[in-house]
C-alpha positions as CSV (number, residue, x, y, z in Angstrom):
1,M,-1.5,1.5,-25.8
2,K,1.9,0.5,-24.4
3,T,2.5,-3.2,-23.7
4,Q,3.1,-2.5,-20.0
5,N,-0.3,-0.7,-19.8
6,K,-2.0,-3.7,-21.5
7,G,-0.4,-6.1,-19.0
8,S,-1.4,-4.0,-16.0
9,L,-5.0,-3.7,-17.3
10,R,-5.2,-7.4,-18.0
11,R,-4.1,-8.1,-14.4
12,F,-6.5,-5.5,-13.1
13,M,-9.6,-6.8,-14.9
14,P,-10.4,-9.6,-12.4
15,Y,-11.3,-6.9,-9.8
16,Y,-14.3,-6.0,-12.0
17,K,-15.6,-9.5,-12.0
18,P,-17.6,-9.4,-8.7
19,Y,-19.4,-6.2,-9.9
20,T,-20.0,-7.2,-13.6
21,A,-23.8,-6.6,-13.3
22,L,-23.3,-3.1,-11.8
23,I,-20.8,-2.2,-14.5
24,I,-23.1,-3.5,-17.3
25,L,-25.9,-1.4,-15.9
26,D,-23.5,1.6,-15.8
27,L,-22.6,1.1,-19.4
28,L,-26.3,0.8,-20.4
29,C,-26.9,4.2,-18.6
30,A,-23.9,5.6,-20.5
31,T,-25.6,4.4,-23.7
32,V,-28.7,6.3,-22.8
33,T,-26.9,9.6,-22.1
34,T,-24.9,9.2,-25.4
35,I,-28.0,8.5,-27.5
36,C,-29.5,11.7,-26.1
37,E,-26.5,13.7,-27.4
38,L,-26.5,12.0,-30.8
39,I,-30.3,12.6,-31.3
40,L,-30.3,16.3,-30.7
41,P,-28.4,17.2,-34.0
42,L,-30.8,15.0,-35.9
43,I,-33.8,16.8,-34.5
44,V,-32.3,20.2,-35.3
45,R,-31.5,19.0,-38.8
46,F,-35.0,17.7,-39.3
47,I,-36.6,21.0,-38.1
48,T,-34.1,23.0,-40.3
49,N,-34.9,21.0,-43.4
50,T,-38.6,21.3,-42.7
51,V,-38.4,25.1,-42.4
52,I,-36.3,25.4,-45.6
53,S,-38.9,23.5,-47.5
54,G,-41.6,25.8,-46.2
55,T,-42.7,27.1,-42.8
56,A,-46.2,25.7,-43.2
57,A,-44.7,22.2,-43.1
58,L,-43.6,22.8,-39.5
59,T,-46.6,22.4,-37.3
60,I,-47.1,23.0,-33.6
61,K,-48.0,19.3,-33.2
62,M,-44.7,18.3,-34.8
63,V,-42.7,20.7,-32.6
64,L,-44.6,19.5,-29.4
65,T,-44.0,15.8,-30.4
66,L,-40.3,16.3,-31.0
67,G,-40.1,18.3,-27.8
68,G,-41.9,15.6,-25.9
69,V,-39.6,12.9,-27.3
70,Y,-36.5,14.9,-26.4
71,L,-37.9,15.7,-22.9
72,F,-38.5,12.0,-22.3
73,L,-35.0,11.3,-23.4
74,K,-33.6,14.0,-21.1
75,L,-35.5,12.5,-18.1
76,A,-34.0,9.1,-18.9
77,D,-30.6,10.9,-19.3
78,T,-31.0,12.5,-15.9
79,A,-31.8,9.2,-14.2
80,A,-29.0,7.4,-16.0
81,N,-26.5,10.2,-15.1
82,Y,-27.5,9.9,-11.4
83,Y,-26.8,6.2,-11.5
84,M,-23.4,6.8,-13.2
85,A,-22.5,9.5,-10.7
86,Y,-23.5,7.6,-7.5
87,T,-23.6,3.8,-8.0
88,G,-20.7,4.0,-10.5
89,H,-18.5,5.7,-8.0
90,V,-19.5,3.3,-5.3
91,T,-18.5,0.4,-7.5
92,G,-15.1,2.0,-7.9
93,A,-14.9,2.4,-4.2
94,K,-15.7,-1.3,-3.7
95,I,-12.9,-2.2,-6.1
96,E,-10.6,0.0,-4.2
97,T,-11.6,-1.7,-0.9
98,D,-10.9,-5.1,-2.4
99,M,-7.5,-4.0,-3.6
100,R,-6.6,-2.4,-0.3
101,R,-7.6,-5.7,1.4
102,D,-5.4,-7.7,-1.0
103,L,-2.5,-5.3,-0.6
104,F,-2.6,-5.3,3.2
105,D,-3.0,-9.1,3.2
106,H,0.1,-9.4,1.0
107,L,2.1,-6.9,3.1
108,T,1.5,-9.0,6.2
109,K,2.9,-12.1,4.4
110,L,6.2,-10.4,3.4
111,S,9.3,-11.1,5.3
112,F,11.5,-8.6,7.2
113,D,13.8,-8.4,4.2
114,F,11.1,-6.5,2.3
115,F,10.5,-4.0,5.1
116,D,14.3,-3.7,5.7
117,N,14.6,-2.3,2.2
118,T,11.3,-0.4,1.7
119,K,10.3,2.9,3.2
120,I,7.1,2.8,5.2
121,G,6.1,6.2,3.7
122,Q,6.3,4.7,0.2
123,I,4.1,1.9,1.3
124,M,1.6,4.3,2.9
125,A,1.4,6.4,-0.3
126,R,0.5,3.2,-2.2
127,V,-2.1,2.1,0.2
128,S,-3.8,5.5,0.4
129,N,-3.1,7.9,-2.6
130,D,-2.5,5.4,-5.3
131,L,-5.6,3.3,-4.4
132,F,-7.7,6.5,-4.3
133,D,-6.7,7.3,-7.9
134,I,-7.5,3.7,-8.9
135,T,-11.0,4.2,-7.5
136,E,-11.7,7.0,-10.0
137,F,-10.0,5.1,-12.7
138,A,-11.9,1.9,-12.0
139,H,-15.3,3.6,-12.4
140,H,-14.5,6.0,-15.3
141,F,-12.3,3.9,-17.5
142,P,-14.9,1.5,-18.9
143,E,-17.5,4.3,-18.9
144,E,-15.4,6.9,-20.7
145,V,-14.0,4.5,-23.3
146,F,-17.5,3.1,-24.0
147,I,-19.1,6.6,-24.3
148,A,-16.2,7.9,-26.5
149,T,-16.5,4.8,-28.8
150,I,-20.2,5.1,-29.2
151,K,-20.0,8.9,-29.9
152,I,-17.1,8.6,-32.4
153,V,-18.6,5.5,-34.2
154,G,-22.1,6.8,-34.0
155,S,-21.1,10.3,-35.3
156,F,-19.2,8.7,-38.2
157,I,-22.1,6.5,-39.3
158,I,-24.6,9.3,-39.1
159,L,-22.4,11.8,-40.9
160,C,-21.7,9.3,-43.6
161,T,-25.4,9.2,-44.3
162,V,-25.2,13.0,-44.8
163,N,-22.1,13.4,-46.8
164,I,-19.3,10.8,-47.2
165,P,-16.5,13.0,-48.6
166,L,-16.8,15.6,-45.9
167,T,-17.0,12.9,-43.2
168,L,-13.8,11.2,-44.5
169,I,-11.9,14.5,-44.6
170,L,-13.1,15.3,-41.1
171,F,-12.0,11.8,-39.7
172,L,-8.7,11.9,-41.6
173,I,-7.6,14.5,-39.1
174,L,-8.1,12.1,-36.2
175,P,-5.1,9.8,-36.9
176,F,-2.7,12.8,-36.8
177,M,-4.4,13.9,-33.6
178,L,-4.0,10.4,-32.1
179,L,-0.3,10.2,-33.1
180,T,0.7,13.4,-31.4
181,T,-1.5,12.7,-28.4
182,T,0.1,9.2,-27.9
183,L,3.6,10.7,-28.1
184,I,2.8,13.4,-25.6
185,R,0.8,11.0,-23.3
186,K,3.9,8.8,-23.0
187,R,6.0,11.6,-21.6
188,M,3.1,12.7,-19.4
189,K,2.8,9.2,-17.9
190,E,6.5,9.1,-17.1
191,A,6.3,12.5,-15.5
192,F,3.3,11.5,-13.3
193,K,5.1,8.3,-12.3
194,R,8.1,10.3,-11.1
195,Q,5.8,12.6,-9.3
196,R,4.2,9.6,-7.5
197,A,7.6,8.3,-6.5
198,Q,8.6,11.7,-5.1
199,I,5.4,12.1,-3.0
200,G,6.3,8.7,-1.5
201,E,9.8,10.0,-0.6
202,L,8.3,13.1,0.8
203,N,5.9,11.1,3.0
204,S,8.8,8.9,4.2
205,S,10.8,12.0,5.2
206,L,7.8,13.5,7.0
207,E,7.1,10.3,8.8
208,D,10.7,9.9,9.8
209,T,10.8,13.5,11.2
210,L,7.5,13.2,13.1
211,L,8.3,9.8,14.6
212,G,11.6,11.2,15.8
213,I,10.3,14.6,16.8
214,R,11.6,14.3,20.3
215,V,15.1,13.6,19.0
216,V,14.8,16.5,16.6
217,K,13.8,18.9,19.4
218,S,16.4,17.5,21.9
219,F,19.2,18.3,19.4
220,A,17.5,21.7,18.4
221,N,17.6,20.5,14.8
222,E,14.3,21.9,13.7
223,N,16.0,24.1,11.1
224,F,17.9,21.1,9.7
225,E,14.7,19.1,9.4
226,K,12.9,22.1,7.8
227,E,15.7,22.4,5.2
228,K,15.6,18.6,4.5
229,F,11.9,18.7,4.1
230,G,12.1,21.8,2.0
231,E,14.5,20.2,-0.4
232,G,12.1,17.2,-0.8
233,N,9.2,19.6,-1.2
234,K,11.0,21.5,-3.9
235,T,11.8,18.3,-5.7
236,F,8.2,17.3,-5.6
237,F,7.1,20.7,-6.9
238,K,9.6,20.3,-9.8
239,E,8.2,16.9,-10.7
240,K,4.6,18.1,-10.4
241,K,5.5,21.2,-12.5
242,N,7.0,18.9,-15.2
243,A,3.9,16.7,-15.2
244,Y,1.6,19.7,-15.5
245,K,3.8,21.0,-18.4
246,W,3.1,17.8,-20.4
247,M,-0.5,17.8,-19.4
248,A,-0.8,21.4,-20.6
249,L,0.9,20.4,-23.9
250,F,-1.5,17.5,-24.2
251,Q,-4.5,19.8,-23.7
252,S,-3.1,22.5,-26.1
253,N,-2.5,19.9,-28.7
254,T,-6.1,18.8,-28.5
255,R,-7.4,22.4,-28.6
256,F,-5.4,22.9,-31.8
257,F,-6.9,19.9,-33.5
258,D,-10.4,21.1,-32.2
259,G,-9.9,24.3,-34.1
260,L,-8.6,22.5,-37.2
261,M,-11.6,20.3,-37.3
262,Y,-14.0,23.3,-37.1
263,V,-12.0,25.1,-39.8
264,A,-12.2,22.0,-42.0
265,V,-16.0,21.6,-41.6
266,I,-16.7,25.3,-42.1
267,A,-14.4,25.9,-45.0
268,I,-14.9,22.6,-46.9
269,G,-18.5,22.4,-45.9
270,S,-19.2,25.9,-47.3
271,V,-17.5,25.0,-50.6
272,F,-19.6,21.9,-50.8
273,M,-22.8,23.9,-50.0
274,I,-21.9,26.4,-52.8
275,K,-21.5,23.5,-55.2
276,G,-24.8,22.0,-54.0
277,H,-23.2,18.9,-52.5
278,I,-24.7,19.7,-49.1
279,N,-27.5,21.9,-47.8
280,A,-27.6,24.4,-44.9
281,A,-29.4,21.9,-42.5
282,D,-26.7,19.3,-43.1
283,L,-24.0,21.8,-42.4
284,V,-25.7,22.8,-39.2
285,A,-25.9,19.1,-38.2
286,Y,-22.2,18.7,-39.0
287,L,-21.3,21.6,-36.7
288,L,-23.4,20.1,-33.9
289,Y,-21.8,16.7,-34.4
290,I,-18.4,18.3,-34.4
291,Q,-19.4,19.8,-31.0
292,T,-20.5,16.4,-29.8
293,L,-17.3,14.8,-31.1
294,L,-15.0,17.4,-29.6
295,T,-16.9,17.3,-26.3
296,S,-16.1,13.6,-26.3
297,I,-12.5,14.2,-27.1
298,R,-12.2,16.8,-24.4
299,K,-13.7,14.3,-21.9
300,I,-11.0,11.9,-23.0
301,V,-8.4,14.6,-22.5
302,E,-9.7,15.3,-19.0
303,F,-9.8,11.6,-18.3
304,T,-6.3,11.1,-19.6
305,E,-4.7,12.6,-16.5
306,Q,-6.9,10.4,-14.4
307,F,-6.0,7.5,-16.6
308,Q,-2.3,8.1,-16.2
309,R,-2.7,8.5,-12.4
310,G,-4.8,5.3,-12.4
311,M,-2.4,3.3,-14.5
312,T,0.5,4.6,-12.4
313,G,-1.3,3.6,-9.2
314,I,-2.1,0.1,-10.7
315,E,1.6,-0.4,-11.7
316,R,2.8,0.7,-8.2
317,F,0.1,-1.6,-6.6
318,Y,1.5,-4.6,-8.5
319,E,5.0,-3.7,-7.7
320,I,4.2,-4.5,-4.1
321,M,1.9,-7.4,-5.0
322,D,4.8,-8.9,-7.1
323,A,7.2,-8.7,-4.1
324,D,8.0,-12.4,-3.4
325,I,6.5,-14.0,-0.3
326,D,9.7,-15.9,0.5
327,I,8.5,-17.1,3.9
328,F,5.4,-19.2,3.7
329,D,3.8,-22.5,4.9
330,N,4.8,-25.7,3.2
331,E,1.9,-27.6,1.6
332,N,1.8,-30.1,4.5
333,A,2.8,-27.7,7.3
334,K,2.3,-29.2,10.7
335,Q,0.8,-27.6,13.9
336,L,3.2,-27.4,16.8
337,K,1.5,-29.0,19.8
338,D,2.6,-29.9,23.3
339,V,5.8,-28.0,22.9
340,K,8.6,-29.1,25.2
341,G,11.1,-26.5,24.0
342,N,14.1,-28.7,22.8
343,I,15.7,-26.5,20.2
344,E,18.6,-27.3,17.9
345,F,20.5,-25.2,15.3
346,K,22.2,-27.6,12.9
347,D,24.9,-26.1,10.7
348,V,23.0,-22.9,10.4
349,S,24.2,-20.2,8.0
350,F,22.6,-16.9,7.2
351,R,23.2,-13.7,5.1
352,Y,20.8,-10.9,4.3
353,A,19.3,-10.6,0.8
354,D,21.4,-7.6,0.0
355,G,24.5,-8.9,1.8
356,K,27.6,-10.6,0.2
357,E,28.9,-12.2,3.4
358,N,27.3,-14.5,5.9
359,V,26.3,-13.0,9.2
360,L,26.3,-16.5,10.7
361,S,28.2,-19.5,9.4
362,H,27.8,-23.2,10.2
363,L,26.4,-22.6,13.6
364,N,25.5,-25.5,15.9
365,I,23.7,-25.1,19.1
366,R,21.6,-27.5,21.2
367,I,19.2,-26.1,23.8
368,N,17.3,-28.4,26.2
369,K,13.8,-28.0,27.5
370,G,13.6,-25.2,30.1
371,E,17.2,-23.9,29.6
372,N,17.9,-20.2,29.8
373,I,20.6,-19.6,27.2
374,A,22.3,-16.2,27.2
375,I,23.9,-15.0,24.0
376,V,26.5,-12.4,24.3
377,G,29.2,-10.9,22.2
378,P,30.3,-7.7,20.5
379,S,27.9,-5.5,18.4
380,G,27.4,-6.9,14.9
381,S,28.2,-10.5,15.8
382,G,24.7,-11.6,14.9
383,K,23.0,-12.1,18.3
384,T,19.6,-10.6,17.3
385,T,19.9,-12.1,13.8
386,L,20.3,-15.6,15.4
387,C,17.1,-15.2,17.4
388,N,15.2,-13.8,14.5
389,L,15.8,-17.0,12.6
390,L,13.9,-19.1,15.2
391,P,10.4,-17.6,14.4
392,R,11.3,-17.6,10.7
393,F,11.4,-13.8,10.3
394,Y,14.1,-14.6,7.8
395,N,14.9,-17.7,5.8
396,L,18.1,-19.6,6.5
397,T,20.8,-19.6,3.9
398,G,21.9,-23.0,5.0
399,G,21.3,-25.7,7.6
400,E,18.1,-26.2,9.7
401,I,16.5,-25.3,13.0
402,T,14.4,-27.8,14.9
403,I,11.9,-27.6,17.8
404,D,11.3,-30.9,19.5
405,G,12.8,-32.6,16.5
406,E,10.6,-30.8,13.9
407,N,12.2,-28.6,11.2
408,I,10.7,-25.1,11.6
409,K,10.2,-25.1,7.8
410,D,7.7,-27.9,8.3
411,I,5.7,-26.1,10.9
412,S,2.9,-23.6,10.0
413,L,4.1,-20.0,10.6
414,H,1.0,-19.2,12.8
415,S,1.6,-22.2,15.0
416,L,5.4,-21.6,15.2
417,R,5.1,-17.9,16.2
418,S,2.2,-18.6,18.6
419,N,4.6,-20.7,20.6
420,I,7.4,-18.1,20.8
421,G,7.3,-14.9,22.8
422,I,9.6,-12.0,22.2
423,V,10.5,-9.1,24.4
424,Q,12.6,-6.5,22.6
425,Q,14.6,-3.5,23.6
426,D,12.5,-1.2,21.5
427,V,9.0,-1.9,22.8
428,Y,6.2,-1.3,20.4
429,L,2.8,-0.5,21.9
430,F,-0.2,0.2,19.7
431,S,-2.2,3.4,19.9
432,G,-5.0,2.6,22.3
433,T,-5.6,1.7,25.9
434,V,-3.4,-0.3,28.3
435,R,-6.0,-3.1,28.2
436,E,-6.0,-3.3,24.4
437,N,-2.2,-3.6,24.4
438,I,-2.1,-6.4,27.0
439,I,-4.8,-8.5,25.3
440,Y,-3.2,-8.2,21.9
441,A,-2.0,-11.8,22.2
442,K,-5.4,-13.0,23.4
443,S,-8.4,-10.9,22.5
444,D,-10.8,-12.9,24.7
445,A,-8.7,-12.6,27.9
446,T,-10.8,-12.0,31.0
447,D,-10.3,-9.1,33.4
448,K,-8.9,-11.5,35.9
449,E,-6.4,-12.8,33.4
450,I,-5.4,-9.3,32.4
451,E,-4.9,-8.2,36.0
452,N,-3.0,-11.4,36.9
453,A,-0.6,-10.9,33.9
454,A,-0.1,-7.3,34.9
455,R,0.8,-8.3,38.5
456,L,3.3,-10.9,37.3
457,A,4.8,-8.3,35.1
458,G,5.1,-5.8,38.0
459,A,2.7,-3.4,36.1
460,H,-0.5,-3.6,38.1
461,D,0.3,-0.9,40.6
462,F,1.3,1.8,38.1
463,I,-1.6,0.9,35.8
464,K,-4.1,1.4,38.6
465,A,-2.5,4.8,39.3
466,L,-3.2,5.9,35.8
467,P,-6.2,8.3,35.2
468,N,-8.5,5.5,33.9
469,G,-6.6,2.5,35.0
470,Y,-6.5,-0.3,32.4
471,D,-8.7,1.9,30.1
472,T,-6.2,4.7,30.0
473,Y,-5.3,5.9,26.5
474,I,-1.5,5.6,26.2
475,G,-0.9,7.6,23.0
476,E,0.8,6.6,19.8
477,R,3.5,4.0,20.5
478,G,2.8,4.4,24.2
479,V,4.3,7.9,24.3
480,K,2.6,8.7,27.6
481,L,4.4,6.0,29.5
482,S,8.0,5.7,30.6
483,G,10.4,3.1,29.1
484,G,10.1,0.9,32.2
485,Q,6.3,1.1,32.1
486,K,6.1,0.2,28.4
487,Q,8.4,-2.7,28.9
488,R,6.3,-4.1,31.8
489,I,3.1,-3.9,29.6
490,S,4.9,-5.8,26.9
491,I,5.9,-8.4,29.4
492,A,2.2,-8.6,30.7
493,R,1.3,-9.1,27.0
494,L,3.5,-12.2,27.0
495,F,2.1,-13.6,30.2
496,I,-1.3,-13.5,28.5
497,K,0.2,-15.3,25.5
498,N,2.0,-17.8,27.7
499,P,4.4,-19.2,25.1
500,P,6.8,-22.1,25.9
501,I,9.7,-20.5,24.2
502,L,11.0,-17.0,25.0
503,I,13.4,-14.6,23.3
504,L,14.6,-11.7,25.4
505,D,16.4,-9.3,23.1
506,E,18.3,-6.8,25.3
507,A,15.0,-6.2,27.1
508,T,16.5,-4.0,29.9
509,S,19.4,-2.3,28.1
510,S,17.6,1.0,27.7
511,L,16.2,1.2,31.2
512,D,17.4,3.1,34.2
513,N,18.7,1.0,37.2
514,E,15.4,1.1,39.2
515,S,13.3,0.1,36.2
516,E,15.8,-2.5,35.2
517,K,15.5,-4.3,38.6
518,I,11.7,-4.3,38.4
519,V,11.7,-5.6,34.8
520,Q,14.5,-8.1,35.4
521,K,12.4,-9.6,38.3
522,S,9.4,-9.9,36.0
523,L,11.5,-11.5,33.3
524,E,12.8,-14.1,35.7
525,I,9.2,-15.0,36.6
526,L,8.3,-15.1,32.9
527,A,11.3,-17.3,32.0
528,K,10.6,-19.9,34.7
529,N,10.1,-23.3,33.1
530,R,10.4,-21.9,29.6
531,T,13.2,-22.4,27.1
532,T,14.7,-18.9,27.0
533,F,17.1,-17.1,24.8
534,T,18.5,-14.0,26.5
535,I,20.5,-11.4,24.5
536,A,22.2,-8.9,26.7
537,H,24.8,-6.1,26.6
538,R,24.6,-5.7,30.4
539,L,26.3,-9.0,31.2
540,T,25.4,-8.7,34.9
541,T,21.8,-9.6,33.9
542,V,22.9,-13.0,32.5
543,K,25.0,-14.3,35.4
544,N,22.3,-16.8,36.4
545,A,21.8,-18.2,32.9
546,T,22.0,-22.0,32.5
547,R,24.6,-21.5,29.8
548,I,26.3,-18.5,28.2
549,L,27.3,-18.5,24.5
550,F,29.8,-16.0,23.3
551,L,29.1,-15.3,19.7
552,G,32.0,-13.8,17.7
553,E,33.3,-13.6,14.2
554,N,33.9,-17.4,14.2
555,G,30.5,-18.4,15.5
556,I,30.2,-19.8,19.1
557,E,33.7,-19.1,20.4
558,E,33.0,-19.8,24.1
559,E,30.4,-21.7,26.0
560,G,29.7,-22.4,29.7
561,T,28.3,-20.9,32.9
562,H,29.3,-17.5,34.1
563,E,31.7,-19.0,36.6
564,E,33.2,-21.3,34.1
565,L,33.8,-18.6,31.6
566,M,35.2,-16.1,34.1
567,E,37.6,-18.8,35.3
568,K,38.7,-19.5,31.7
569,G,39.7,-15.8,31.4
570,G,38.8,-15.6,27.7
571,K,36.7,-13.2,25.6
572,Y,33.7,-13.4,27.8
573,A,35.7,-12.6,30.9
574,S,37.3,-9.6,29.2
575,L,33.9,-8.4,28.0
576,Y,32.4,-8.8,31.4
577,E,35.2,-6.9,33.1
578,L,34.8,-4.1,30.5
579,Y,31.1,-3.7,31.1
580,S,31.2,-4.1,34.9
581,S,34.2,-1.7,35.4
């Protein structure tokens, strides 16, 4: 087995630990079913030898006794097989559930850097398809290996008691079979891994198209998307075809050695029988054990595809589990309490993980409690990036950020983010009801709190006009609502959260004029007495900000009130005139 496989299996083994008793019982049941298969040839051999020595020696009592023993064994085999088929699979499903829990838990701890560089479709494929394959693998792997070992070792020992030379000749074929099998299996595994990666790409493409279906239709680009999906589908077919080619070669190789073993036993066994080294009953027993042995090998062949899928799934599982959690709580992380909202950026620099140049360099900003700071500037100047650093969505490259004098790295992530509210341009609402989306920040909110938050957000009237009011299903990502309605629900969600620090990231830039006025009024109410960062393209919305910071290539290039900056006639004034003209 390849070193990588061994490493993956070694890491996977702890998932068996909680279910050790169930797996041991499963293996005991596997022992029972295997013993039944190994005993039948011995019974046939005994009956044949008895008949050869004289039919009178074979009595009805003997036949009934042997039949009763074998019937008892078959009843035990049936019960054992039921356990293996049901409880064994359930155990595999439990392991899958544990792995999915750990995977989801790990995903929630990863920073934005990971999601910036990883397709959601690929992640979905690993959470669903890969883990399903691991379920089958988790149950069948110890079972099939155990059964095959007992059958091969048991057959070898029993056959050695019959005729050692013939047994050795028979088992000498196995190393050649294992060598060719290993070489082909390696290629097969690589093919299945490429197939897995391609289905992830296909899922990503499908998700991208379906999420953007309105854009697709608005541009009448259905044919383009069909062609794009068709290319991905063809590539997936090619990869799957290649995987099946190696799988077929693997099975054909096994069938060839099946035949070779039968030829060896029949030809050499017949010669031995002619020379008196073996009798007819022993040869029959050999043929029956060959059948048992080959059945075991065929099971291994059938399991090999499952094994490869399972190992590929495990490796892909650990690829995500090995993704670094680069944003985490320090050992003595503090809870943020009684937040006043004094914030300071001290010599802050930042660049993205895959970037060569800093997006922000040596930035210094001091914001006092309750200030509404507007951050403006050209696209790409780092406005949104700057605000994403405050809740630690990304780690700083240099410098530090403090809240009320505490370095945000020394504050627990949950406590930090619980005290920061964010309203974004691209509002995300969860599939569910209006009520469920509003209480997302506080699951135990009362009806009175929900309604009060909706009123403050200017959302109550339109919510009451919906078919089921607050219990109206709004569709995936709030598709049944207008942009202004979605934004107001997101603001109501923040009123429920009631954070002392706000980040308003171009919250009205995608709204029509009427919706903008309603939302802007709600945001003014929300921002009252809170330390607020406002990022805006529409500069008319930040005229009343306490301070306006113009962020450019050289950091904070201008600072002051709207009137002061207009009077200065610099970059802000030019930008304001451009947007208001």
